[in-house]
C-alpha distance (Angstrom), angle and dihedral (degrees) to the residues before:
residue distance angle dihedral
M1 . . .
Q2 3.77 . .
I3 3.79 130.7 .
H4 3.80 127.6 -164.4
A5 3.81 132.7 -180.0
I6 3.81 124.6 -154.3
Q7 3.80 124.7 -172.1
H8 3.80 132.6 176.4
I9 3.79 132.0 172.7
G10 3.81 93.8 -140.4
T11 3.80 113.4 -162.2
R12 3.81 93.5 -41.3
P13 3.82 119.7 115.4
S14 3.81 93.1 -126.1
Q15 3.80 140.5 21.4
Q16 3.82 112.0 -108.1
D17 3.81 97.8 168.7
A18 3.80 123.5 93.8
F19 3.79 131.1 -176.9
F20 3.79 142.5 -173.1
I21 3.80 127.7 -155.0
A22 3.79 131.1 173.6
Q23 3.76 138.9 159.4
G24 3.74 134.8 -171.5
I25 3.78 147.9 151.1
G26 3.77 120.2 -121.9
E27 3.76 138.5 164.0
H28 3.80 89.2 -79.0
G29 3.81 96.3 52.0
S30 3.77 138.4 -88.5
H31 3.77 122.2 -42.8
M32 3.79 140.7 -172.6
I33 3.80 125.9 -161.5
M34 3.80 124.4 -157.3
C35 3.79 128.6 179.6
V36 3.82 131.5 166.9
C37 3.81 121.6 -172.8
D38 3.82 121.0 -171.7
G39 3.79 114.8 -161.8
V40 3.80 114.5 -133.1
G41 3.76 128.2 -141.9
G42 3.78 107.7 37.0
T43 3.85 93.9 -104.6
H44 3.79 134.0 106.0
G45 3.79 86.1 -96.3
G46 3.79 90.4 69.3
A47 3.78 92.1 56.3
R48 3.81 91.6 48.3
A49 3.81 92.0 48.6
A50 3.81 92.4 50.3
A51 3.80 93.5 47.9
T52 3.82 92.1 46.6
A53 3.81 91.8 49.6
A54 3.82 94.0 46.5
S55 3.82 90.0 53.3
A56 3.81 94.2 46.0
F57 3.80 94.2 46.7
G58 3.80 91.7 45.1
R59 3.82 91.0 56.9
E60 3.80 95.4 45.4
L61 3.81 95.8 44.1
V62 3.81 93.0 49.0
E63 3.79 87.4 53.4
F64 3.81 90.7 50.1
A65 3.82 93.4 46.7
T66 3.80 94.5 50.2
Q67 3.80 99.0 44.8
G68 3.80 124.3 100.4
T69 3.80 102.5 -104.6
H70 3.81 131.9 33.3
S71 3.80 126.4 -155.3
I72 3.77 137.0 149.1
T73 3.82 87.9 -110.4
G74 3.79 90.8 56.3
F75 3.79 92.1 46.2
R76 3.80 91.8 50.6
H77 3.82 89.7 50.7
H78 3.80 92.5 53.8
F79 3.81 91.6 43.1
E80 3.79 91.0 53.7
Q81 3.81 92.4 44.4
A82 3.80 89.6 54.3
R83 3.79 91.0 49.8
R84 3.81 90.4 50.7
H85 3.80 91.7 49.3
T86 3.81 89.1 50.3
T87 3.79 93.0 51.8
I88 3.83 93.6 45.9
Q89 3.81 93.9 47.3
L90 3.82 93.4 48.0
A91 3.82 90.9 48.0
C92 3.82 89.9 52.4
D93 3.81 91.3 47.6
A94 3.81 91.0 49.6
D95 3.81 89.9 58.2
D96 3.79 89.0 62.0
E97 3.80 102.1 32.3
P98 3.79 121.8 47.5
G99 3.78 114.5 -137.1
L100 3.78 96.4 39.8
E101 3.80 95.3 89.4
H102 3.80 89.7 91.2
A103 3.80 97.0 41.1
C104 3.81 113.3 134.0
T105 3.79 141.1 156.4
T106 3.77 144.4 -170.5
I107 3.80 118.7 -118.9
T108 3.76 133.0 -158.3
A109 3.79 115.3 173.8
C110 3.77 136.7 167.1
V111 3.79 141.6 174.0
L112 3.82 122.2 -149.3
I113 3.82 113.0 -157.0
E114 3.78 110.4 -179.8
D115 3.83 100.7 -53.7
R116 3.83 97.1 -20.7
L117 3.80 117.8 99.6
F118 3.81 117.2 -164.4
A119 3.80 112.9 -168.0
G120 3.78 142.1 172.4
N121 3.78 138.7 166.5
I122 3.78 146.5 -168.0
G123 3.79 116.3 -162.5
D124 3.79 127.5 -0.7
S125 3.81 108.8 -50.6
P126 3.84 106.0 128.4
L127 3.78 132.8 -121.4
L128 3.81 115.5 -164.5
I129 3.81 130.0 -175.4
S130 3.81 121.4 -167.3
D131 3.78 138.4 173.9
G132 3.80 89.4 -166.5
N133 3.82 93.1 -91.7
I134 3.79 108.7 43.8
L135 3.80 118.4 47.7
V136 3.82 115.3 -158.7
H137 3.83 119.9 -160.7
A138 3.80 97.9 -145.8
W139 3.80 100.5 -177.9
T140 3.79 139.3 75.4
E141 3.80 114.8 -121.7
H142 3.79 108.2 -139.3
S143 3.78 100.4 -158.2
K144 3.80 137.3 120.5
A145 3.80 89.2 -113.0
A146 3.83 91.5 55.2
L147 3.81 89.9 51.8
L148 3.82 90.8 50.1
L149 3.79 90.3 48.5
S150 3.80 93.3 50.8
A151 3.81 89.5 48.3
G152 3.79 91.3 52.9
V153 3.80 93.9 -115.8
L154 3.81 92.5 116.7
T155 3.79 128.0 42.6
A156 3.79 119.7 -134.8
E157 3.82 90.0 -101.6
E158 3.83 92.6 48.8
Y159 3.79 90.4 47.6
E160 3.81 92.7 55.6
A161 3.82 91.3 55.8
S162 3.81 97.9 34.8
P163 3.82 118.2 125.8
F164 3.80 86.8 -148.0
R165 3.82 89.5 74.6
G166 3.78 85.8 83.2
V167 3.80 93.3 52.7
L168 3.79 105.8 91.3
T169 3.79 122.0 -150.2
R170 3.81 94.4 -171.5
F171 3.77 132.8 33.2
A172 3.82 140.3 140.0
G173 3.77 122.4 -107.1
T174 3.78 145.8 97.8
R175 3.81 88.7 -52.5
S176 3.78 91.3 38.8
H177 3.80 110.9 -163.7
T178 3.76 99.7 -163.6
S179 3.78 140.0 96.9
S180 3.77 126.8 -114.0
R181 3.81 88.9 -108.8
P182 3.81 108.1 62.6
P183 3.81 115.5 -167.6
C184 3.81 106.5 -91.2
A185 3.79 131.5 168.6
E186 3.80 142.1 174.5
Y187 3.80 123.9 -132.0
R188 3.80 132.1 -171.2
L189 3.78 111.5 -135.4
G190 3.78 127.5 -151.3
Q191 3.80 123.2 -134.9
S192 3.81 93.4 -98.5
D193 3.82 97.6 41.4
R194 3.79 119.1 121.5
V195 3.80 127.4 -158.8
V196 3.80 128.3 -147.9
V197 3.83 123.0 -168.7
C198 3.79 112.5 -178.9
S199 3.78 148.4 149.5
D200 3.79 119.2 -100.8
G201 3.80 88.0 -108.0
A202 3.79 90.5 62.2
L203 3.80 92.0 46.8
E204 3.78 90.4 50.7
A205 3.80 90.9 51.4
I206 3.80 91.8 53.6
T207 3.80 115.3 46.1
L208 3.80 117.4 -131.7
N209 3.82 90.5 -115.0
G210 3.78 88.2 52.0
I211 3.79 91.6 50.9
R212 3.79 91.2 51.0
E213 3.79 92.5 50.9
Q214 3.80 95.9 41.8
L215 3.81 95.0 47.8
G216 3.79 88.1 59.6
A217 3.81 92.9 60.5
P218 3.84 111.1 124.0
S219 3.80 95.3 -121.3
I220 3.79 125.7 49.5
S221 3.82 88.0 -146.1
T222 3.80 87.3 59.7
V223 3.80 90.4 50.6
R224 3.82 90.0 51.2
T225 3.81 91.3 51.1
L226 3.82 92.5 48.4
F227 3.81 90.4 50.0
E228 3.79 92.7 47.6
N229 3.80 92.5 50.1
A230 3.81 93.2 47.7
I231 3.82 93.6 47.2
R232 3.80 94.1 47.4
A233 3.80 91.7 47.8
R234 3.82 99.7 42.9
A235 3.81 111.2 21.2
T236 3.78 114.4 120.0
D237 3.80 97.0 159.9
N238 3.81 123.8 49.4
A239 3.79 106.3 -73.2
T240 3.80 127.7 -155.5
L241 3.79 124.8 169.3
I242 3.80 133.5 175.4
L243 3.80 117.5 -163.4
C244 3.80 122.3 -165.3
G245 3.78 130.1 176.4
R246 3.75 149.7 108.2
D247 3.77 118.8 -81.6
D248 3.80 115.0 -121.1
E249 3.80 90.9 -118.5
E250 3.83 89.2 56.0
T251 3.81 90.7 46.7
L252 3.80 92.2 52.6
R253 3.78 91.3 48.4
D254 3.79 91.0 52.2
M255 3.81 95.0 44.6
Y256 3.80 94.7 46.1
A257 3.78 100.3 29.7
D258 3.84 93.4 140.5
S259 3.80 92.6 52.0
Y260 3.80 91.7 47.8
A261 3.79 91.3 49.2
E262 3.81 91.9 48.5
S263 3.83 91.8 49.0
A264 3.78 90.9 48.4
N265 3.80 91.5 51.8
Q266 3.79 90.7 52.5
L267 3.82 92.7 55.3
C-alpha cells in the first residue's frame, strides 16, 4: 500500500488546512492513518484550530491502530477523545491569545487496518472510496445545504449550487458545535480500492467526474500526479488531499503470487 499527501495554498493569503498521515506494521497487522482538518473562518484562528486538531487526532488514531482489538466502538471513542482534546487545548490557548475564542475546524479522519477502514468526520471535508468504477461518498456533510436537501427543500441540482454548502452546522473548536457521537463507520476495502481524504478546496479543484476517471489510472503514482496537476492549476481555496491505495503492480503480485514466484525461479 502507498500513501501520498498533496497540499496547496490556492489563491488564499494563508494556509488554513492541516493534515496527519502515518503508516506502520505491528503485531496486529499493517495500518495507515489519514486525517485532514480544514480551518474555518478565514483568520489565524482557523489555522491554529486545524493544526491542533491534526495533532490530537494523530495521537489518538495511532493509539487506536496499535492496540490489540479494533472495532467501530473503539474508533468512535478515540475520535471523540481527540475532538475533546482539540476543544480543551483551543480553549486554553484562547485564554492567552485574543482572537482564538472563535477558532474552529472541520475534521475527517480514518484508519486503514489491513482491509478494514474506520472513518469519521465533523464538517464537510470529503472522504471518497473508489475501485476505479464505483465512487462511494463515505462522509456526512454537515452543512445547512445538506440539511435542506435531506428535508426535501432543495433538489440535488439546487444543492450542488447552494451558497448554504459553506454554512457549517457542525465543527470542532472552542465553541464546539458537535455531539458526543460523531458519525463513524467501518468499510471493507477490496484489493484495488483507493481512498481519498481531502479538504473541500481540493474537491472543488478536481471535479467528481475527474476524480472517478483519475482514480482508475493503472498506477497510484499516476493518480498522484494527476491530482497534483489539477490542484495546482485550479485550486482557489486551500487544498489538501491524501491518497491511499495499492498500486496495480502490487495488486497483480498479490493476486498471482504463485505465478510470479514460478517465473522468478525460472530466471
